[in-house]
C-alpha positions as CSV (number, residue, x, y, z in Angstrom):
1,M,-3.1,-18.3,23.9
2,R,0.3,-20.1,23.4
3,C,2.8,-19.2,20.5
4,R,2.7,-21.1,17.1
5,S,6.4,-20.9,17.4
6,C,7.6,-22.0,21.1
7,N,4.7,-23.0,22.6
8,Y,5.4,-20.1,25.9
9,D,1.7,-17.6,26.7
10,I,1.3,-14.6,24.6
11,T,0.4,-11.4,25.6
12,P,-2.3,-9.7,24.0
13,F,-1.5,-5.3,23.0
14,F,-3.8,-4.5,20.3
15,S,-7.2,-5.4,18.8
16,L,-9.4,-4.4,15.8
17,G,-12.5,-6.0,17.7
18,E,-14.4,-7.9,15.1
19,M,-13.7,-7.8,11.7
20,P,-15.1,-8.9,7.8
21,L,-12.5,-11.8,6.1
22,V,-11.4,-8.8,4.0
23,N,-10.9,-9.9,0.5
24,S,-13.8,-12.0,0.8
25,F,-16.0,-9.2,-1.6
26,L,-19.8,-10.5,-1.2
27,T,-23.0,-10.4,-3.7
28,Q,-26.2,-8.3,-2.5
29,E,-28.0,-11.6,-1.3
30,E,-24.6,-12.8,0.3
31,I,-24.2,-9.1,3.1
32,A,-26.9,-10.9,5.2
33,M,-25.0,-13.9,6.1
34,E,-21.6,-11.8,6.1
35,E,-19.6,-13.3,9.5
36,K,-17.1,-11.4,11.3
37,F,-14.1,-13.0,13.5
38,D,-11.9,-11.2,16.2
39,L,-8.9,-9.6,14.9
40,S,-6.3,-9.2,17.9
41,I,-2.7,-9.7,18.1
42,G,-0.5,-10.3,20.2
43,F,3.8,-10.5,21.8
44,C,5.4,-13.7,22.9
45,P,8.2,-12.6,25.4
46,K,10.2,-15.9,24.9
47,C,11.1,-15.8,21.0
48,Y,9.8,-12.5,20.4
49,L,7.2,-13.3,17.6
50,V,3.8,-10.9,17.2
51,Q,0.8,-13.1,16.1
52,L,-2.5,-13.0,15.7
53,I,-4.9,-14.7,18.8
54,N,-7.2,-16.4,17.6
55,I,-7.0,-17.0,13.6
56,V,-9.2,-18.5,10.7
57,S,-8.9,-21.7,8.7
58,P,-6.5,-21.6,5.7
59,E,-9.2,-24.0,3.8
60,R,-11.8,-21.0,4.0
61,L,-9.2,-18.0,3.5
62,F,-7.3,-18.9,0.5
63,R,-8.5,-21.7,-1.6
64,D,-10.7,-19.6,-3.5
65,Y,-8.8,-16.4,-3.9
66,I,-9.7,-13.0,-5.0
67,Y,-6.1,-11.4,-5.0
68,F,-4.3,-11.2,-8.5
69,S,-0.6,-10.3,-8.6
70,A,-0.2,-9.3,-12.0
71,T,-3.1,-6.0,-10.9
72,S,-0.2,-3.7,-10.0
73,K,2.3,-2.6,-12.9
74,F,4.8,-1.6,-9.6
75,F,4.8,-5.3,-8.2
76,L,5.4,-6.4,-11.8
77,E,8.5,-4.0,-12.3
78,H,9.3,-5.9,-8.6
79,C,9.1,-9.3,-9.6
80,R,11.1,-9.0,-13.0
81,K,13.6,-7.0,-10.5
82,T,13.4,-9.6,-8.3
83,A,14.0,-13.0,-11.0
84,K,17.6,-10.5,-12.3
85,D,18.9,-9.8,-9.2
86,L,18.3,-13.3,-7.3
87,T,19.6,-15.2,-10.1
88,K,23.1,-13.2,-10.3
89,K,22.8,-13.5,-6.4
90,L,22.8,-17.0,-6.7
91,N,24.3,-17.7,-9.8
92,L,21.0,-19.4,-11.2
93,N,21.3,-20.8,-14.6
94,S,19.5,-23.1,-16.6
95,K,20.0,-26.4,-14.7
96,S,18.9,-25.1,-11.5
97,L,15.0,-25.2,-9.7
98,V,13.2,-21.9,-8.7
99,L,10.2,-23.4,-6.3
100,E,7.6,-20.7,-5.1
101,I,5.2,-21.0,-2.5
102,A,2.3,-18.9,-2.1
103,S,3.0,-18.4,-6.4
104,N,-0.4,-16.9,-7.0
105,D,-0.9,-16.4,-10.6
106,G,3.0,-17.1,-11.4
107,S,3.9,-13.5,-12.1
108,Q,7.4,-13.9,-10.5
109,L,8.1,-17.3,-11.8
110,K,7.2,-16.0,-15.3
111,F,10.5,-13.5,-14.7
112,F,12.6,-16.6,-14.0
113,Q,11.0,-18.7,-16.8
114,D,12.2,-15.8,-19.2
115,I,15.5,-16.0,-17.7
116,G,15.7,-19.7,-18.7
117,I,15.4,-21.2,-15.6
118,K,13.2,-24.3,-14.6
119,I,10.2,-23.7,-12.3
120,L,7.4,-24.7,-10.2
121,G,4.5,-23.0,-8.1
122,I,2.7,-23.8,-5.2
123,D,-0.3,-22.5,-4.4
124,P,-3.7,-23.3,-2.6
125,A,-5.9,-21.2,-5.0
126,V,-7.5,-23.6,-7.2
127,N,-8.7,-20.9,-9.1
128,I,-5.5,-19.0,-9.7
129,A,-3.6,-22.1,-10.4
130,E,-5.4,-23.2,-12.7
131,L,-5.2,-20.2,-15.0
132,A,-1.2,-19.8,-13.9
133,N,-1.2,-23.6,-15.7
134,K,-3.4,-22.2,-18.3
135,N,-0.4,-19.3,-19.0
136,G,2.1,-22.1,-19.0
137,I,3.5,-21.5,-15.1
138,P,3.5,-25.1,-13.9
139,T,1.6,-24.8,-10.4
140,L,0.2,-27.4,-8.3
141,P,-2.7,-26.5,-6.3
142,E,-1.8,-27.4,-2.8
143,F,-0.8,-26.0,0.5
144,F,3.0,-26.3,1.7
145,G,4.1,-27.9,4.9
146,Y,6.5,-30.8,5.9
147,D,4.4,-34.1,4.6
148,F,4.0,-32.0,1.3
149,A,7.9,-31.1,0.6
150,K,8.3,-35.3,1.7
151,K,5.8,-36.1,-1.2
152,L,7.8,-33.9,-4.1
153,K,11.2,-34.8,-2.6
154,E,10.5,-38.6,-2.5
155,N,8.1,-39.1,-5.4
156,Q,9.4,-36.0,-7.8
157,N,13.2,-36.1,-6.8
158,V,12.4,-32.4,-6.3
159,E,14.8,-30.0,-4.9
160,A,15.1,-26.6,-5.4
161,D,18.3,-24.2,-5.9
162,L,15.8,-21.2,-5.0
163,I,13.0,-21.3,-2.5
164,F,11.5,-18.5,-3.1
165,G,7.9,-16.9,-1.3
166,A,6.7,-13.0,-1.5
167,N,4.2,-12.5,1.2
168,V,3.6,-16.2,2.5
169,L,5.1,-16.6,5.6
170,A,3.0,-14.6,7.7
171,H,-0.1,-16.6,6.2
172,V,0.9,-19.5,7.5
173,P,-0.6,-20.9,11.2
174,E,1.4,-24.2,11.5
175,I,4.2,-22.4,10.9
176,I,7.3,-25.1,12.2
177,D,5.6,-27.8,9.6
178,F,6.4,-25.6,7.0
179,V,9.9,-24.7,7.7
180,R,10.3,-27.5,8.6
181,G,8.8,-28.6,4.8
182,V,11.5,-25.6,3.4
183,K,14.7,-27.7,5.5
184,V,13.7,-31.1,3.4
185,V,13.1,-30.1,-0.3
186,L,16.0,-27.2,-0.5
187,K,19.3,-28.5,-1.6
188,Q,22.3,-28.6,0.0
189,K,23.9,-25.1,-1.3
190,G,20.8,-23.7,-1.8
191,T,18.6,-20.8,-0.8
192,A,15.5,-19.8,0.1
193,V,14.2,-16.5,0.1
194,F,11.2,-15.0,1.9
195,E,9.5,-11.8,2.0
196,F,7.2,-9.6,3.8
197,P,5.6,-6.7,5.5
198,Y,8.1,-6.0,8.2
199,L,7.2,-5.4,11.7
200,K,8.8,-2.3,11.9
201,G,5.9,-1.0,9.9
202,L,3.1,-1.5,13.0
203,I,5.4,0.7,15.3
204,E,5.1,3.4,12.5
205,K,1.2,3.2,12.3
206,K,0.5,1.1,9.3
207,F,-1.5,-1.1,11.3
208,D,-3.5,-2.2,8.3
209,T,-1.5,-4.7,7.5
210,I,-3.4,-6.7,10.3
211,Y,-5.9,-8.8,9.0
212,H,-7.3,-12.3,9.2
213,E,-5.0,-13.8,6.3
214,H,-1.6,-12.4,8.5
215,V,-1.0,-14.7,11.7
216,F,2.3,-13.6,11.9
217,Y,4.6,-10.1,12.0
218,Y,7.8,-10.4,11.8
219,S,11.0,-9.3,13.2
220,L,14.9,-10.5,12.7
221,I,14.8,-11.7,16.0
222,A,11.6,-13.7,16.3
223,L,12.4,-15.5,12.7
224,K,16.4,-16.2,14.0
225,N,14.8,-18.2,16.7
226,L,11.8,-19.4,14.1
227,F,14.9,-20.9,11.7
228,Q,17.0,-22.6,14.3
229,K,13.7,-24.9,15.3
230,A,14.1,-26.5,11.7
231,D,17.7,-26.7,11.7
232,L,18.3,-23.5,9.3
233,E,19.9,-20.1,9.4
234,I,19.4,-16.4,7.9
235,Y,22.5,-15.3,6.7
236,D,21.3,-12.2,5.3
237,V,18.6,-9.7,4.8
238,E,17.6,-6.9,2.6
239,M,15.0,-4.2,2.6
240,T,12.3,-3.6,0.1
241,P,9.6,-1.0,-0.9
242,M,6.8,-3.7,-0.8
243,Q,4.1,-3.3,0.8
244,G,5.4,0.1,2.7
245,G,8.2,-1.5,3.2
246,S,9.5,-5.6,3.5
247,L,11.9,-7.3,4.9
248,R,13.6,-10.0,2.3
249,I,15.7,-12.7,4.1
250,F,17.9,-15.5,2.7
251,I,18.0,-19.0,4.3
252,S,20.1,-21.8,3.9
253,H,21.8,-25.0,6.0
254,P,23.6,-23.9,9.1
255,G,27.1,-23.2,8.0
256,S,26.7,-23.1,3.8
257,Y,27.0,-19.2,3.9
258,G,28.9,-16.8,6.0
259,I,26.0,-14.5,8.0
260,T,26.7,-10.8,6.6
261,E,26.9,-7.9,8.4
262,N,23.2,-7.0,7.6
263,V,21.6,-9.6,10.0
264,K,23.8,-8.4,12.6
265,N,23.3,-5.0,12.0
266,L,19.3,-5.3,12.1
267,I,19.5,-7.4,14.9
268,A,21.2,-5.4,17.0
269,E,18.7,-2.5,15.8
270,E,15.9,-4.1,17.0
271,I,17.0,-4.9,20.1
272,K,18.1,-1.1,20.3
273,T,14.5,-0.3,19.2
274,G,12.7,-2.7,22.2
275,F,11.6,-5.6,19.9
276,D,12.3,-7.6,22.4
277,K,9.9,-6.1,24.9
278,I,6.0,-5.5,25.1
279,E,6.4,-1.5,25.8
280,I,7.1,-0.6,21.8
281,Y,3.7,-2.8,20.9
282,Q,1.4,-1.4,23.4
283,E,2.0,1.9,22.1
284,L,-0.1,0.9,19.2
285,N,-3.6,1.7,20.6
286,K,-2.4,5.5,20.9
287,N,-1.0,6.2,17.7
288,I,-3.9,4.6,15.7
289,Q,-6.5,6.2,17.7
290,D,-5.0,9.6,16.6
291,L,-4.8,8.6,13.0
292,K,-8.5,7.7,13.5
293,N,-9.5,10.9,14.8
294,K,-7.5,13.3,12.5
295,L,-8.8,11.1,9.1
296,M,-12.6,11.0,10.4
297,N,-12.1,14.9,11.2
298,L,-11.0,15.0,7.6
299,L,-13.7,13.5,6.4
300,D,-16.3,15.6,8.3
301,E,-15.4,18.8,7.2
302,I,-15.1,17.5,3.4
303,K,-18.3,16.4,3.9
304,K,-20.0,19.1,5.5
305,A,-18.3,21.5,2.4
306,G,-20.6,19.8,0.1
307,K,-17.4,18.1,-1.6
308,K,-17.4,14.8,-2.8
309,V,-15.4,11.8,-1.7
310,A,-14.4,8.5,-3.8
311,A,-12.3,5.5,-2.7
312,Y,-9.2,4.3,-4.5
313,S,-8.8,0.4,-4.6
314,A,-9.9,-1.8,-2.2
315,P,-7.2,-4.2,-0.7
316,A,-7.3,-6.0,1.8
317,K,-5.8,-3.6,3.6
318,G,-8.0,-1.3,2.9
319,N,-11.1,-2.5,3.8
320,I,-9.4,-3.1,7.4
321,L,-9.1,0.8,7.3
322,L,-12.7,1.3,6.3
323,N,-14.2,-1.0,8.7
324,Y,-12.3,-0.6,11.8
325,F,-12.1,3.8,11.0
326,G,-16.1,3.0,10.6
327,I,-15.8,4.7,7.0
328,D,-18.6,3.4,5.2
329,E,-21.5,5.3,2.4
330,N,-21.6,8.5,5.1
331,Y,-18.3,9.4,4.2
332,I,-17.3,7.8,0.7
333,D,-19.6,8.6,-2.5
334,F,-18.3,5.2,-4.5
335,I,-15.4,2.9,-4.3
336,V,-13.2,1.7,-7.6
337,D,-10.7,-0.7,-8.2
338,K,-9.0,-2.2,-11.1
339,A,-9.7,-5.8,-10.5
340,E,-12.7,-7.1,-12.4
341,S,-13.1,-9.8,-9.6
342,K,-13.9,-6.9,-7.1
343,Q,-16.0,-5.1,-9.6
344,G,-20.1,-5.4,-9.1
345,L,-19.3,-7.1,-5.9
346,Y,-19.7,-5.3,-2.4
347,T,-16.8,-4.3,0.0
348,P,-16.4,-6.5,3.4
349,G,-18.2,-5.1,6.1
350,T,-18.6,-2.0,4.5
351,H,-20.7,-3.1,1.8
352,L,-20.1,-0.6,-0.6
353,L,-20.1,-1.2,-4.5
354,V,-17.2,-1.6,-6.5
355,Y,-17.2,0.4,-9.7
356,P,-14.2,-0.1,-12.8
357,P,-12.1,3.2,-12.3
358,E,-13.6,4.5,-15.4
359,K,-16.0,5.8,-12.8
360,I,-14.0,8.7,-11.5
361,N,-13.7,10.3,-14.9
362,Q,-17.6,10.4,-15.3
363,D,-18.4,11.1,-11.6
364,K,-15.2,13.4,-11.1
365,P,-14.9,13.5,-7.4
366,D,-13.1,16.6,-5.3
367,Y,-11.3,13.4,-3.5
368,L,-9.7,10.5,-3.7
369,L,-9.1,8.4,-0.7
370,V,-6.1,6.2,-1.9
371,L,-6.9,3.0,0.0
372,C,-3.5,1.4,-1.6
373,W,-1.3,4.0,0.0
374,N,1.4,1.5,-0.5
375,I,1.9,2.6,-4.3
376,A,0.5,6.1,-4.0
377,D,2.9,7.1,-6.3
378,E,1.8,4.7,-9.3
379,I,-1.8,5.5,-8.7
380,V,-1.0,9.5,-8.7
381,D,0.7,9.1,-12.0
382,Q,-2.0,6.7,-13.6
383,L,-4.3,9.4,-12.6
384,K,-2.6,12.4,-13.9
385,S,-5.3,13.9,-16.0
386,Y,-7.9,13.8,-12.6
387,H,-5.0,15.3,-10.9
388,D,-4.3,18.1,-13.5
389,A,-8.1,18.5,-13.4
390,G,-8.3,19.8,-10.0
391,G,-8.7,16.6,-8.1
392,K,-6.9,15.6,-5.1
393,F,-5.7,12.3,-3.6
394,I,-5.6,11.5,0.5
395,I,-3.0,9.3,1.4
396,P,-4.3,8.4,5.2
397,V,-1.4,6.1,6.3
398,P,1.2,6.3,8.0
399,D,0.6,9.9,8.5
400,I,-2.6,12.0,6.3
401,K,-1.1,13.6,3.3
402,I,-3.1,15.8,0.6
403,L,-1.9,15.9,-2.6
């Protein structure tokens, strides 16, 4: 397999085996027809990019999508703060245009719109783009790339002061085409800002961010090489708490802004840690196996004691954990999720029927396995009455905690 950025041979280092598409929830009739696909990742020793070995077509993954941004209060607060912070940092005003790629239901753009800034969303999920448009967020149901960017600029005179993308940079197999498109529609003094789970999370056992939608797992050293191919440069970087630890990078045309110490320091830290060598990634196999053994032993003990365990939330990362660890109806009495779009359907691979959260109060499980561990604090706060009544939370990643 060749690197999707530099065309060098990549070295495989970890595999989850055959996995279902983790955002494809099923009716009972669809269970028998469910497909699974290889989920293995490798490292490019030339440009340092970590990536999937095999991919599933973006058309299949994203045209009809089940994830809606507005589900989490934590996420919405992050969106509000992001709009405020970027407006100030980049001196945006009523004449500015914010173009968001993979804008989903428009949750992020709405906060820019409320400030009085012009907005435009792009998202390939037809069902979600339709909802965003109904809610007053102008959204084009398209995949973003070089050709599409040229049409935007030439036919609609679109040039953005801010191009924003949260959790999209990892999802695009034709990544060089994508970043070349960014170059086309970015104003001369504009900034592109992308946010995504940081590669460091893998080293910290946050393996459940590996799924078919995530083609890439980025370090800053790999991103620097990537954007240089489109004649763009990273001039600043920040850490955010999203997805259990994300990077936010700031990109411009070369020489538009001075490169900050943040960029220089993080690159130096990554080199020191060994992000440019295969050895650090090869440790993932043992670390994840240890985590699996500990969690399965814990669940075995709980079930042997006659206790009831429910799973809270069915995010993509949670479905990876359930499938890879083999956590099915023998360990989980039921699973709940706030998203109505998932309720009444079965989870990918493990085929657990998804109930509304109200079932927790009805059945009163002894333990809740929190699969959306990245917002565990929000869940514990929401379910305070359950906790006060003696219910316990199991946080499975990156290290097992019982609250």
